[in-house]
NUDREN-797865 format. One record per residue: residue number from 1; x, y, z of N, C-alpha, C, O in turn. Coordinates in steps of 0.02 Angstrom, whole numbers, plus 50000, padded with zeros to 5 digits. Layout:
# NUDREN-797865
NUM; X; Y; Z; X; Y; Z; X; Y; Z; X; Y; Z
...
//
This chain:
# NUDREN-797865
1; 45140; 57400; 43408; 45178; 57351; 43370; 45139; 57332; 43307; 45079; 57319; 43310
2; 45172; 57331; 43250; 45138; 57314; 43187; 45116; 57241; 43188; 45151; 57198; 43214
3; 45058; 57229; 43159; 45032; 57161; 43157; 45072; 57120; 43107; 45096; 57146; 43057
4; 45080; 57055; 43122; 45115; 57010; 43076; 45071; 56994; 43017; 45014; 56974; 43027
5; 45094; 57003; 42956; 45052; 56990; 42898; 45035; 56916; 42893; 45075; 56873; 42912
6; 44978; 56901; 42868; 44956; 56832; 42861; 44993; 56798; 42805; 45010; 56739; 42810
7; 45005; 56834; 42750; 45036; 56805; 42691; 45098; 56844; 42672; 45098; 56906; 42672
8; 45152; 56809; 42657; 45212; 56839; 42630; 45220; 56815; 42558; 45222; 56755; 42545
9; 45224; 56862; 42512; 45235; 56846; 42442; 45308; 56859; 42425; 45331; 56917; 42429
10; 45345; 56807; 42408; 45416; 56812; 42394; 45427; 56810; 42318; 45403; 56765; 42284
11; 45464; 56858; 42293; 45479; 56862; 42221; 45554; 56861; 42211; 45588; 56910; 42225
12; 45582; 56805; 42187; 45653; 56805; 42169; 45663; 56846; 42105; 45625; 56838; 42057
13; 45713; 56890; 42105; 45720; 56936; 42048; 45793; 56943; 42028; 45836; 56959; 42069
14; 45806; 56930; 41964; 45873; 56941; 41936; 45866; 56980; 41872; 45838; 56955; 41823
15; 45891; 57041; 41870; 45887; 57084; 41812; 45815; 57090; 41787; 45800; 57078; 41728
16; 45770; 57110; 41832; 45699; 57115; 41816; 45676; 57188; 41811; 45617; 57202; 41823
17; 45721; 57234; 41795; 45703; 57305; 41794; 45647; 57320; 41744; 45608; 57367; 41754
18; 45642; 57280; 41691; 45592; 57294; 41640; 45521; 57275; 41661; 45473; 57298; 41630
19; 45515; 57233; 41713; 45447; 57212; 41731; 45431; 57211; 41805; 45375; 57195; 41824
20; 45479; 57228; 41848; 45464; 57224; 41920; 45413; 57277; 41941; 45371; 57263; 41984
21; 45416; 57337; 41913; 45367; 57388; 41932; 45296; 57369; 41910; 45251; 57374; 41951
22; 45284; 57348; 41847; 45217; 57325; 41830; 45193; 57267; 41873; 45134; 57263; 41891
23; 45238; 57221; 41891; 45220; 57165; 41934; 45197; 57189; 42002; 45147; 57166; 42029
24; 45234; 57236; 42032; 45215; 57262; 42097; 45150; 57301; 42093; 45111; 57301; 42141
25; 45138; 57335; 42037; 45074; 57370; 42027; 45016; 57320; 42029; 44965; 57333; 42060
26; 45025; 57265; 41994; 44973; 57213; 41992; 44960; 57186; 42062; 44902; 57177; 42082
27; 45013; 57172; 42100; 45006; 57146; 42167; 44971; 57197; 42213; 44927; 57179; 42252
28; 44990; 57260; 42208; 44958; 57311; 42249; 44883; 57316; 42235; 44843; 57321; 42281
29; 44866; 57314; 42171; 44795; 57318; 42153; 44757; 57256; 42178; 44703; 57262; 42206
30; 44786; 57197; 42167; 44752; 57135; 42187; 44743; 57131; 42262; 44688; 57117; 42286
31; 44795; 57145; 42300; 44791; 57140; 42373; 44743; 57192; 42401; 44708; 57179; 42450
32; 44742; 57251; 42370; 44697; 57303; 42393; 44624; 57285; 42380; 44581; 57295; 42423
33; 44610; 57259; 42321; 44541; 57242; 42303; 44515; 57183; 42341; 44455; 57176; 42352
34; 44560; 57138; 42363; 44539; 57077; 42397; 44552; 57078; 42472; 44544; 57028; 42507
35; 44572; 57136; 42497; 44580; 57147; 42569; 44623; 57093; 42601; 44606; 57065; 42653
36; 44679; 57078; 42569; 44726; 57028; 42594; 44777; 57061; 42640; 44807; 57112; 42623
37; 44787; 57031; 42698; 44840; 57054; 42743; 44904; 57020; 42721; 44912; 56960; 42727
38; 44951; 57060; 42695; 45009; 57030; 42662; 45069; 57076; 42664; 45064; 57136; 42677
39; 45126; 57046; 42650; 45187; 57083; 42635; 45215; 57055; 42570; 45203; 56998; 42553
40; 45254; 57096; 42535; 45285; 57075; 42473; 45360; 57083; 42481; 45385; 57138; 42495
41; 45397; 57029; 42472; 45470; 57029; 42480; 45501; 57016; 42411; 45490; 56963; 42382
42; 45539; 57063; 42386; 45576; 57054; 42324; 45648; 57038; 42343; 45681; 57077; 42377
43; 45672; 56980; 42321; 45740; 56960; 42335; 45783; 56972; 42273; 45777; 56936; 42224
44; 45825; 57023; 42277; 45867; 57040; 42220; 45929; 56995; 42220; 45968; 56994; 42268
45; 45937; 56958; 42165; 45991; 56908; 42162; 46052; 56935; 42125; 46074; 56908; 42075
46; 46078; 56990; 42152; 46139; 57019; 42122; 46128; 57049; 42054; 46172; 57046; 42011
47; 46070; 57078; 42043; 46055; 57109; 41978; 46107; 57163; 41960; 46131; 57199; 42004
48; 46121; 57167; 41896; 46167; 57219; 41872; 46129; 57276; 41838; 46159; 57322; 41811
49; 46063; 57272; 41839; 46022; 57326; 41812; 45992; 57365; 41871; 46018; 57362; 41927
50; 45937; 57400; 41859; 45908; 57444; 41910; 45854; 57410; 41952; 45814; 57445; 41984
51; 45852; 57344; 41953; 45800; 57308; 41990; 45794; 57332; 42062; 45740; 57351; 42085
52; 45850; 57332; 42099; 45848; 57349; 42170; 45824; 57421; 42180; 45784; 57435; 42224
53; 45849; 57467; 42140; 45830; 57537; 42146; 45756; 57547; 42133; 45723; 57587; 42166
54; 45729; 57510; 42085; 45659; 57517; 42068; 45615; 57490; 42124; 45562; 57518; 42139
55; 45636; 57435; 42156; 45598; 57408; 42212; 45598; 57457; 42270; 45547; 57468; 42302
56; 45656; 57486; 42285; 45660; 57534; 42339; 45617; 57596; 42325; 45585; 57623; 42370
57; 45616; 57616; 42262; 45574; 57673; 42244; 45500; 57656; 42253; 45461; 57698; 42276
58; 45481; 57595; 42236; 45411; 57574; 42242; 45393; 57568; 42316; 45337; 57586; 42336
59; 45439; 57544; 42357; 45424; 57534; 42429; 45412; 57601; 42464; 45379; 57603; 42516
60; 45439; 57655; 42436; 45426; 57721; 42464; 45353; 57741; 42455; 45326; 57782; 42493
61; 45320; 57712; 42404; 45250; 57727; 42391; 45203; 57676; 42423; 45146; 57691; 42439
62; 45229; 57615; 42432; 45187; 57560; 42458; 45228; 57522; 42511; 45274; 57484; 42494
63; 45212; 57534; 42573; 45255; 57509; 42627; 45248; 57434; 42641; 45281; 57408; 42686
64; 45207; 57399; 42602; 45203; 57327; 42609; 45260; 57291; 42571; 45269; 57231; 42578
65; 45297; 57330; 42532; 45352; 57301; 42493; 45418; 57311; 42529; 45432; 57365; 42555
66; 45459; 57259; 42532; 45527; 57267; 42557; 45576; 57230; 42513; 45560; 57179; 42482
67; 45635; 57256; 42511; 45688; 57228; 42469; 45738; 57191; 42512; 45760; 57215; 42564
68; 45756; 57131; 42489; 45810; 57092; 42520; 45861; 57080; 42464; 45842; 57065; 42408
69; 45925; 57087; 42480; 45976; 57077; 42429; 46022; 57019; 42447; 46047; 57014; 42503
70; 46034; 56976; 42398; 46081; 56921; 42407; 46152; 56948; 42403; 46164; 57001; 42375
71; 46200; 56911; 42432; 46271; 56931; 42426; 46299; 56911; 42358; 46344; 56869; 42354
72; 46273; 56942; 42306; 46294; 56924; 42238; 46241; 56882; 42203; 46185; 56875; 42229
73; 46258; 56856; 42146; 46213; 56813; 42107; 46217; 56742; 42133; 46264; 56705; 42116
74; 46169; 56722; 42174; 46172; 56658; 42211; 46124; 56606; 42184; 46130; 56547; 42203
75; 46078; 56624; 42140; 46032; 56576; 42111; 45961; 56583; 42136; 45949; 56611; 42190
76; 45914; 56558; 42097; 45843; 56564; 42114; 45827; 56527; 42179; 45789; 56552; 42221
77; 45855; 56467; 42187; 45841; 56428; 42247; 45865; 56464; 42309; 45831; 56464; 42361
78; 45923; 56495; 42306; 45949; 56534; 42362; 45903; 56592; 42376; 45889; 56608; 42434
79; 45878; 56625; 42324; 45834; 56683; 42332; 45769; 56664; 42367; 45747; 56699; 42413
80; 45739; 56609; 42346; 45676; 56588; 42377; 45688; 56570; 42451; 45649; 56588; 42494
81; 45742; 56534; 42464; 45760; 56516; 42533; 45772; 56578; 42574; 45746; 56584; 42630
82; 45810; 56625; 42548; 45825; 56687; 42584; 45761; 56725; 42601; 45752; 56748; 42657
83; 45717; 56731; 42552; 45654; 56766; 42563; 45609; 56731; 42613; 45578; 56762; 42655
84; 45605; 56664; 42607; 45562; 56625; 42651; 45584; 56629; 42723; 45543; 56633; 42769
85; 45650; 56628; 42734; 45675; 56631; 42803; 45670; 56701; 42833; 45674; 56709; 42894
86; 45663; 56752; 42790; 45653; 56821; 42814; 45580; 56839; 42819; 45563; 56891; 42848
87; 45535; 56798; 42792; 45464; 56813; 42791; 45434; 56814; 42861; 45459; 56781; 42906
88; 45380; 56851; 42868; 45345; 56856; 42932; 45275; 56826; 42930; 45244; 56816; 42983
89; 45250; 56811; 42871; 45182; 56786; 42866; 45174; 56715; 42890; 45223; 56677; 42892
90; 45113; 56697; 42907; 45097; 56628; 42926; 45104; 56582; 42866; 45125; 56524; 42872
91; 45087; 56608; 42807; 45091; 56571; 42745; 45135; 56610; 42697; 45129; 56671; 42691
92; 45181; 56575; 42663; 45225; 56607; 42615; 45208; 56580; 42546; 45201; 56519; 42536
93; 45202; 56625; 42498; 45193; 56606; 42428; 45250; 56636; 42388; 45265; 56695; 42395
94; 45283; 56595; 42348; 45332; 56625; 42303; 45308; 56619; 42231; 45280; 56569; 42210
95; 45322; 56672; 42195; 45299; 56677; 42126; 45353; 56708; 42083; 45393; 56748; 42108
96; 45355; 56690; 42020; 45404; 56719; 41975; 45388; 56792; 41962; 45330; 56813; 41966
97; 45440; 56831; 41947; 45431; 56903; 41937; 45388; 56919; 41876; 45361; 56974; 41872
98; 45382; 56873; 41829; 45341; 56886; 41770; 45267; 56870; 41781; 45226; 56881; 41736
99; 45249; 56845; 41840; 45180; 56826; 41855; 45151; 56781; 41801; 45094; 56790; 41779
100; 45191; 56732; 41778; 45167; 56686; 41728; 45106; 56647; 41753; 45062; 56630; 41714
101; 45104; 56634; 41818; 45041; 56612; 41850; 45010; 56674; 41880; 45039; 56703; 41926
102; 44952; 56696; 41856; 44923; 56759; 41880; 44913; 56758; 41956; 44896; 56706; 41984
103; 44923; 56815; 41988; 44915; 56818; 42060; 44843; 56804; 42081; 44830; 56787; 42139
104; 44796; 56811; 42035; 44726; 56794; 42050; 44717; 56720; 42063; 44665; 56699; 42090
105; 44767; 56679; 42045; 44765; 56607; 42060; 44788; 56592; 42132; 44785; 56534; 42154
106; 44811; 56642; 42168; 44837; 56632; 42235; 44789; 56595; 42282; 44812; 56551; 42319
107; 44725; 56611; 42284; 44680; 56574; 42330; 44680; 56499; 42319; 44668; 56461; 42367
108; 44693; 56476; 42258; 44695; 56404; 42246; 44749; 56370; 42289; 44741; 56313; 42310
109; 44804; 56407; 42302; 44858; 56379; 42342; 44850; 56395; 42416; 44865; 56353; 42458
110; 44828; 56455; 42431; 44824; 56478; 42500; 44767; 56443; 42538; 44776; 56421; 42595
111; 44709; 56439; 42507; 44650; 56414; 42543; 44657; 56343; 42570; 44638; 56331; 42627
112; 44686; 56295; 42532; 44694; 56228; 42560; 44739; 56227; 42622; 44730; 56185; 42666
113; 44789; 56272; 42625; 44832; 56276; 42683; 44794; 56305; 42742; 44797; 56279; 42798
114; 44757; 56359; 42730; 44717; 56390; 42782; 44666; 56341; 42811; 44654; 56339; 42871
115; 44637; 56300; 42766; 44586; 56252; 42787; 44616; 56189; 42819; 44579; 56145; 42840
116; 44682; 56185; 42822; 44715; 56128; 42854; 44718; 56065; 42812; 44729; 56011; 42839
117; 44708; 56072; 42747; 44709; 56014; 42703; 44780; 55993; 42683; 44791; 55935; 42665
118; 44827; 56040; 42685; 44896; 56025; 42667; 44942; 56075; 42699; 44920; 56126; 42726
119; 45006; 56060; 42697; 45057; 56106; 42723; 45093; 56143; 42666; 45118; 56198; 42675
120; 45096; 56110; 42608; 45129; 56138; 42549; 45083; 56129; 42490; 45057; 56074; 42479
121; 45071; 56181; 42452; 45032; 56176; 42391; 45072; 56207; 42334; 45108; 56256; 42344
122; 45067; 56178; 42275; 45106; 56205; 42220; 45068; 56200; 42154; 45035; 56151; 42139
123; 45076; 56254; 42115; 45041; 56258; 42052; 45069; 56208; 42002; 45128; 56192; 42002
124; 45025; 56183; 41959; 45044; 56134; 41908; 45016; 56154; 41841; 44958; 56173; 41834
125; 45059; 56149; 41790; 45037; 56160; 41721; 45015; 56095; 41689; 44982; 56096; 41637
126; 45033; 56039; 41719; 45023; 55974; 41686; 44958; 55940; 41705; 44934; 55897; 41668
127; 44928; 55959; 41761; 44866; 55925; 41782; 44807; 55944; 41737; 44762; 55903; 41725
128; 44807; 56005; 41712; 44754; 56027; 41666; 44784; 56076; 41616; 44786; 56136; 41628
129; 44809; 56050; 41560; 44844; 56092; 41511; 44798; 56140; 41475; 44821; 56185; 41440
130; 44732; 56131; 41482; 44686; 56179; 41452; 44690; 56247; 41487; 44665; 56297; 41460
131; 44720; 56250; 41546; 44728; 56313; 41582; 44788; 56353; 41558; 44797; 56411; 41578
132; 44829; 56323; 41516; 44886; 56360; 41488; 44862; 56405; 41432; 44833; 56382; 41383
133; 44874; 56470; 41440; 44854; 56518; 41389; 44906; 56523; 41334; 44891; 56511; 41275
134; 44967; 56542; 41353; 45023; 56547; 41306; 45072; 56491; 41321; 45099; 56488; 41377
135; 45084; 56448; 41273; 45127; 56390; 41283; 45201; 56408; 41272; 45217; 56455; 41237
136; 45244; 56368; 41304; 45314; 56370; 41287; 45324; 56337; 41219; 45276; 56311; 41190
137; 45385; 56338; 41193; 45399; 56303; 41131; 45387; 56228; 41141; 45389; 56203; 41197
138; 45374; 56194; 41087; 45362; 56121; 41091; 45423; 56085; 41121; 45415; 56037; 41158
139; 45483; 56109; 41105; 45543; 56078; 41132; 45546; 56085; 41208; 45561; 56037; 41243
140; 45531; 56145; 41233; 45532; 56155; 41306; 45478; 56115; 41340; 45489; 56087; 41394
141; 45419; 56112; 41311; 45365; 56073; 41342; 45383; 55998; 41343; 45371; 55964; 41393
142; 45412; 55974; 41288; 45432; 55903; 41285; 45487; 55889; 41336; 45485; 55838; 41371
143; 45536; 55934; 41340; 45591; 55923; 41388; 45566; 55926; 41459; 45591; 55891; 41503
144; 45515; 55968; 41472; 45486; 55971; 41538; 45453; 55906; 41558; 45458; 55884; 41616
145; 45420; 55874; 41511; 45388; 55810; 41526; 45441; 55756; 41538; 45432; 55714; 41582
146; 45494; 55757; 41499; 45548; 55708; 41510; 45581; 55720; 41577; 45596; 55672; 41613
147; 45593; 55783; 41594; 45623; 55798; 41659; 45580; 55772; 41716; 45606; 55746; 41765
148; 45514; 55779; 41709; 45470; 55756; 41762; 45474; 55680; 41771; 45467; 55655; 41827
149; 45485; 55644; 41717; 45494; 55572; 41722; 45556; 55556; 41763; 45557; 55509; 41804
150; 45609; 55595; 41753; 45670; 55586; 41793; 45657; 55604; 41866; 45682; 55570; 41911
151; 45618; 55656; 41877; 45601; 55675; 41946; 45567; 55617; 41981; 45585; 55600; 42038
152; 45517; 55587; 41949; 45481; 55532; 41979; 45526; 55472; 41991; 45523; 55440; 42043
153; 45569; 55457; 41942; 45611; 55398; 41947; 45666; 55406; 42000; 45681; 55358; 42036
154; 45695; 55465; 42005; 45752; 55475; 42050; 45733; 55498; 42120; 45771; 55486; 42167
155; 45675; 55530; 42128; 45657; 55555; 42193; 45595; 55521; 42222; 45582; 55525; 42283
156; 45555; 55488; 42180; 45493; 55458; 42204; 45437; 55509; 42214; 45384; 55491; 42240
157; 45447; 55571; 42194; 45394; 55621; 42199; 45343; 55607; 42144; 45357; 55615; 42085
158; 45284; 55587; 42164; 45233; 55565; 42116; 45189; 55624; 42096; 45129; 55625; 42109
159; 45220; 55673; 42063; 45184; 55732; 42041; 45198; 55744; 41967; 45247; 55719; 41940
160; 45155; 55783; 41935; 45160; 55795; 41863; 45204; 55854; 41846; 45232; 55857; 41791
161; 45210; 55902; 41892; 45247; 55964; 41876; 45276; 55993; 41941; 45239; 56022; 41980
162; 45340; 55985; 41951; 45372; 56013; 42010; 45404; 56081; 41997; 45426; 56114; 42043
163; 45406; 56102; 41933; 45446; 56160; 41915; 45408; 56226; 41907; 45439; 56278; 41895
164; 45343; 56224; 41914; 45304; 56286; 41907; 45324; 56333; 41964; 45326; 56314; 42022
165; 45340; 56396; 41947; 45364; 56444; 41996; 45308; 56477; 42034; 45303; 56538; 42036
166; 45266; 56436; 42065; 45208; 56462; 42101; 45191; 56412; 42156; 45155; 56364; 42145
167; 45219; 56424; 42216; 45212; 56376; 42271; 45197; 56413; 42335; 45217; 56471; 42345
168; 45161; 56379; 42380; 45144; 56408; 42445; 45154; 56357; 42499; 45153; 56296; 42487
169; 45166; 56381; 42560; 45178; 56334; 42615; 45167; 56369; 42682; 45171; 56430; 42689
170; 45152; 56327; 42731; 45148; 56351; 42799; 45219; 56366; 42823; 45261; 56321; 42826
171; 45232; 56428; 42838; 45301; 56449; 42850; 45335; 56410; 42906; 45391; 56387; 42898
172; 45302; 56403; 42963; 45333; 56371; 43019; 45352; 56299; 43004; 45405; 56275; 43026
173; 45310; 56264; 42965; 45324; 56194; 42948; 45383; 56188; 42900; 45418; 56137; 42900
174; 45394; 56240; 42858; 45445; 56236; 42806; 45512; 56263; 42828; 45561; 56254; 42791
175; 45517; 56296; 42885; 45582; 56323; 42906; 45636; 56269; 42909; 45690; 56280; 42883
176; 45622; 56211; 42941; 45674; 56158; 42941; 45692; 56134; 42871; 45749; 56115; 42858
177; 45644; 56135; 42825; 45656; 56113; 42756; 45706; 56160; 42722; 45754; 56138; 42692
178; 45693; 56225; 42727; 45738; 56273; 42695; 45807; 56273; 42727; 45857; 56286; 42693
179; 45810; 56259; 42791; 45876; 56256; 42823; 45917; 56196; 42799; 45978; 56198; 42801
180; 45882; 56144; 42775; 45918; 56085; 42749; 45928; 56089; 42674; 45964; 56048; 42646
181; 45897; 56137; 42641; 45904; 56144; 42569; 45976; 56157; 42550; 46010; 56199; 42580
182; 46001; 56120; 42500; 46070; 56127; 42478; 46075; 56157; 42407; 46125; 56190; 42392
183; 46026; 56146; 42366; 46028; 56167; 42295; 46005; 56239; 42290; 45952; 56257; 42315
184; 46045; 56280; 42257; 46032; 56352; 42257; 46008; 56379; 42190; 45991; 56438; 42185
185; 46006; 56337; 42138; 45985; 56363; 42073; 45918; 56332; 42053; 45877; 56320; 42097
186; 45906; 56320; 41988; 45840; 56301; 41965; 45819; 56231; 41986; 45760; 56214; 41980
187; 45865; 56191; 42010; 45848; 56123; 42032; 45822; 56119; 42103; 45813; 56065; 42130
188; 45809; 56177; 42134; 45789; 56177; 42204; 45718; 56153; 42215; 45702; 56127; 42269
189; 45674; 56160; 42165; 45603; 56143; 42174; 45594; 56070; 42196; 45563; 56058; 42248
190; 45619; 56021; 42158; 45609; 55952; 42182; 45645; 55939; 42248; 45623; 55896; 42286
191; 45699; 55975; 42262; 45733; 55963; 42326; 45689; 55983; 42385; 45682; 55943; 42432
192; 45659; 56042; 42383; 45619; 56063; 42441; 45556; 56020; 42447; 45533; 56007; 42503
193; 45528; 55998; 42391; 45471; 55953; 42394; 45491; 55885; 42422; 45454; 55855; 42461
194; 45549; 55862; 42403; 45575; 55798; 42427; 45586; 55800; 42503; 45566; 55754; 42539
195; 45618; 55853; 42526; 45632; 55860; 42598; 45566; 55866; 42636; 45557; 55835; 42689
196; 45520; 55907; 42609; 45455; 55916; 42643; 45418; 55850; 42649; 45391; 55835; 42702
197; 45417; 55811; 42596; 45383; 55746; 42598; 45418; 55699; 42647; 45386; 55662; 42684
198; 45485; 55700; 42647; 45523; 55658; 42693; 45508; 55676; 42766; 45508; 55632; 42809
199; 45495; 55740; 42779; 45480; 55762; 42847; 45406; 55752; 42866; 45385; 55772; 42920
200; 45368; 55722; 42821; 45299; 55707; 42836; 45250; 55763; 42823; 45193; 55760; 42846
201; 45271; 55815; 42787; 45224; 55868; 42771; 45177; 55845; 42715; 45195; 55804; 42673
202; 45117; 55873; 42716; 45066; 55855; 42666; 45073; 55901; 42606; 45069; 55962; 42613
203; 45082; 55871; 42547; 45092; 55908; 42485; 45031; 55901; 42440; 45001; 55847; 42436
204; 45012; 55955; 42407; 44956; 55952; 42361; 44973; 55989; 42296; 44992; 56048; 42298
205; 44968; 55955; 42240; 44979; 55985; 42174; 44912; 56010; 42147; 44863; 55973; 42147
206; 44911; 56072; 42123; 44848; 56105; 42105; 44854; 56136; 42035; 44901; 56174; 42022
207; 44807; 56120; 41991; 44810; 56151; 41924; 44797; 56226; 41927; 44751; 56249; 41961
208; 44838; 56264; 41891; 44830; 56337; 41890; 44835; 56363; 41819; 44864; 56331; 41775
209; 44807; 56423; 41809; 44817; 56457; 41746; 44890; 56477; 41740; 44923; 56492; 41790
210; 44915; 56476; 41679; 44986; 56491; 41669; 44996; 56515; 41598; 44965; 56491; 41551
211; 45041; 56564; 41590; 45059; 56590; 41524; 45134; 56598; 41519; 45166; 56627; 41563
212; 45162; 56572; 41465; 45233; 56583; 41454; 45246; 56656; 41440; 45211; 56687; 41401
213; 45298; 56683; 41472; 45318; 56752; 41462; 45391; 56752; 41438; 45434; 56721; 41470
214; 45405; 56787; 41384; 45473; 56790; 41359; 45519; 56827; 41408; 45496; 56869; 41446
215; 45582; 56810; 41406; 45630; 56844; 41448; 45659; 56801; 41504; 45689; 56828; 41550
216; 45650; 56736; 41500; 45677; 56691; 41551; 45753; 56694; 41553; 45786; 56705; 41502
217; 45781; 56685; 41613; 45853; 56683; 41621; 45880; 56612; 41620; 45939; 56600; 41632
218; 45836; 56563; 41606; 45857; 56493; 41603; 45896; 56481; 41538; 45871; 56497; 41484
219; 45955; 56454; 41543; 45993; 56432; 41485; 45973; 56359; 41472; 45990; 56315; 41511
220; 45938; 56347; 41417; 45903; 56284; 41407; 45948; 56223; 41416; 45933; 56181; 41458
221; 46001; 56218; 41378; 46043; 56158; 41380; 46082; 56153; 41446; 46080; 56101; 41479
222; 46117; 56206; 41463; 46160; 56204; 41523; 46119; 56192; 41586; 46137; 56150; 41627
223; 46064; 56229; 41594; 46024; 56222; 41655; 45986; 56156; 41657; 45975; 56129; 41711
224; 45966; 56130; 41599; 45932; 56065; 41598; 45979; 56010; 41622; 45959; 55968; 41661
225; 46040; 56011; 41598; 46089; 55961; 41620; 46105; 55969; 41695; 46112; 55920; 41731
226; 46110; 56031; 41717; 46123; 56043; 41788; 46066; 56019; 41831; 46077; 55991; 41885
227; 46005; 56028; 41809; 45947; 56006; 41847; 45944; 55930; 41851; 45923; 55902; 41903
228; 45964; 55895; 41799; 45967; 55822; 41802; 46020; 55800; 41852; 46009; 55753; 41891
229; 46077; 55834; 41852; 46128; 55819; 41902; 46102; 55832; 41973; 46117; 55795; 42019
230; 46062; 55885; 41980; 46035; 55901; 42046; 45989; 55846; 42072; 45985; 55835; 42133
231; 45954; 55811; 42028; 45911; 55756; 42050; 45953; 55700; 42081; 45933; 55671; 42131
232; 46009; 55686; 42050; 46055; 55636; 42078; 46083; 55661; 42145; 46091; 55622; 42192
233; 46097; 55726; 42148; 46124; 55755; 42209; 46073; 55750; 42266; 46093; 55740; 42323
234; 46009; 55758; 42251; 45958; 55751; 42302; 45961; 55682; 42335; 45959; 55676; 42396
235; 45966; 55630; 42294; 45970; 55562; 42321; 46035; 55552; 42361; 46035; 55519; 42413
236; 46089; 55581; 42337; 46153; 55575; 42372; 46149; 55611; 42440; 46172; 55585; 42490
237; 46121; 55671; 42439; 46114; 55707; 42502; 46073; 55668; 42553; 46088; 55668; 42612
238; 46020; 55636; 42528; 45978; 55596; 42573; 46017; 55536; 42600; 46015; 55523; 42660
239; 46052; 55501; 42556; 46089; 55442; 42578; 46144; 55460; 42628; 46161; 55420; 42672
240; 46171; 55520; 42622; 46226; 55540; 42667; 46200; 55578; 42728; 46240; 55607; 42766
241; 46134; 55578; 42738; 46106; 55604; 42800; 46096; 55678; 42805; 46086; 55705; 42860
242; 46098; 55713; 42748; 46092; 55786; 42751; 46021; 55810; 42761; 46009; 55868; 42777
243; 45972; 55765; 42752; 45902; 55784; 42760; 45870; 55756; 42824; 45809; 55755; 42830
244; 45911; 55733; 42870; 45883; 55705; 42932; 45852; 55760; 42974; 45826; 55747; 43028
//
């Protein structure tokens, strides 16, 4: 019987044909050099390009990679949830397909969980901005800070950056959280942190290196407004007992 991997790396992917192969190359090299027992799960979110085919081609060369496909374009939050619930590792880390937070930063998130210091760890761009190599536009950075103020005010999550796409968690502890997750798009980050905190899990925000990479699928105005609505929805879901 194959041994269960210690770490599952989940990558939500939508139309990532231009960079999924280089990303998987980086992961293969890093995991090989650091002797990490791991699996890599790419969750294809209904891509209309060759993302799925490229992942399957790569998995033929590297059997630690497996492809999971959503039933259509369901959103980043759905993809992370889908991958996390299919993962086999004791610890799950999800990262964006562009590796804007370098995979070499992974021990910063994994080690505190292994050492029993927390159940959920998540990368932050705001705790130490000197670690940002390539910045977003000033407008996006400003809007991110404003959004975080809304996060704190509406959810009580006392963190500086909930939106960095680089988070890790003890899988068994987070299964109930993902099963209660309702938000399927970009507003899912504060929701899963909110549910985890409500369930008594220990959360730790950790500064990480980060670089903006062009090619985001976020529609700035539309998705920003939707994410603000999602914050209100989180409180409503809580009040109506959906997170019990």
